[in-house]
C-alpha positions in Angstrom: 106.4 124.9 116.4 109.4 124.0 118.5 110.7 120.9 118.2 109.2 119.8 121.4 105.9 119.0 119.5 107.4 116.7 116.9 109.8 115.3 119.1 107.8 114.2 122.1 108.5 110.4 122.5 106.4 107.6 123.6 107.4 104.8 126.1 108.4 103.0 123.1 110.6 105.9 121.9 108.4 106.4 118.6 108.7 110.2 118.0 105.2 112.2 117.6 106.7 113.1 114.2 106.5 116.1 112.0 104.1 114.4 109.9 101.7 114.1 112.6 101.6 117.7 113.0 101.2 118.6 109.6 98.3 116.3 109.3 96.8 117.9 112.4 97.4 121.3 110.8 95.6 120.3 107.8 92.6 118.6 109.1 92.1 121.5 111.6 92.9 124.4 109.3 89.6 125.8 109.6 90.0 126.3 113.5 90.8 129.7 115.1 94.7 129.7 115.8 94.1 129.3 119.6 92.0 126.4 119.4 94.3 124.7 116.7 97.4 125.4 119.0 95.2 123.4 121.9 94.2 120.5 119.6 97.9 119.9 118.5 99.2 120.1 122.3 96.2 118.0 123.3 97.2 115.3 120.5 101.0 115.4 121.4 100.3 115.1 125.0 98.3 112.1 124.6 100.4 110.5 122.5 103.3 110.7 124.8 102.7 109.0 127.9 106.4 110.4 129.2 107.4 113.4 130.8 107.9 116.3 128.8 111.5 116.4 127.7 111.3 119.9 125.7 109.8 123.0 125.4 106.6 123.4 123.6 106.5 126.8 121.9 104.4 127.8 118.7 103.5 130.9 117.0 100.2 130.5 114.4 99.6 133.1 111.9 96.5 132.7 110.1 95.5 134.9 106.9 92.2 136.2 107.2 90.0 137.2 104.2 89.2 140.8 104.4 
């Protein structure tokens, strides 16, 4: 994930933070990668009632049990 996710600030200048990203990754680790990324993006956008100030780029790679 690029810093655009965890550096998204609310109108009170509180950052979303890497801790929240990690919590979401752990909480939803059973989701398919595409849905997990969508969940994180929705959480970030809901947190910040400000305009997007940075790029939001991510790659999620999941290990499968084959």
